C-alpha positions in Angstrom: 96.2 82.7 130.6 98.7 84.0 128.0 100.1 81.7 125.4 103.9 81.5 126.1 104.5 78.9 123.3 105.9 81.6 121.1 108.9 83.8 122.1 109.9 87.0 120.4 112.1 85.5 117.6 109.2 83.2 116.6 106.8 86.2 116.5 109.3 88.2 114.4 109.7 85.2 112.1 105.9 84.9 111.6 105.4 88.7 111.2 108.1 88.9 108.6 106.6 86.0 106.6 103.3 87.9 106.7 105.0 91.2 105.6 106.7 89.5 102.7 103.4 88.0 101.6 101.7 91.3 101.8 104.6 93.1 100.0 104.0 90.7 97.0 100.3 91.8 97.3 99.1 88.2 97.8 96.2 87.3 100.0 96.4 84.2 102.2 94.2 82.5 99.7 96.3 83.4 96.7 99.5 82.2 98.4 97.8 79.0 99.5 96.7 78.3 95.9 100.4 78.7 94.8 101.4 76.3 97.6 98.6 73.9 96.7 97.3 74.1 100.3 94.2 75.3 101.9 94.0 79.0 103.0 93.9 77.8 106.6 97.5 76.5 106.2 98.8 80.1 105.6 96.5 81.4 108.4 97.7 78.9 110.9 101.4 79.4 110.4 101.0 83.2 110.3 99.0 83.1 113.6 101.5 80.7 115.3 99.0 77.8 115.5 101.3 75.8 113.2 105.0 75.6 112.9 106.9 75.2 109.6 109.8 73.0 108.7 112.7 74.1 106.6 111.3 72.8 103.3 108.0 74.5 103.9 109.7 77.8 104.6 111.8 77.4 101.5 108.7 76.7 99.4 106.8 79.7 100.8 109.8 82.0 100.2 110.2 80.7 96.7 106.6 81.7 95.9 107.4 85.1 97.4 110.5 85.6 95.3 112.9 85.3 98.2 115.7 82.9 99.1 116.4 81.6 102.5 119.4 83.9 102.6 117.4 87.0 101.7 114.8 86.2 104.4 117.5 85.4 107.0 119.2 88.8 106.4 115.8 90.5 106.8 115.1 88.6 110.0 118.5 89.3 111.4 118.0 93.0 110.7 114.8 92.9 112.8 116.4 91.1 115.7 119.4 93.5 115.8 117.2 96.6 116.0 
């Protein structure tokens, strides 16, 4: 049975978070250390097992050198393709 919990925008959101982390050349473990969280925290939100709230996203993006506005523009660009 397929997992229909995540729709395309959510998948694009998670994939973009992962791409941004990888562009900064950070492993899940390295980002988790910056966030003062276990590596599984990053793994779970990247895989869709865990959803993030606004403040969590803002914190993650801050460690990736991005603002919410920067990220939103990137995400909108993906969704308009």
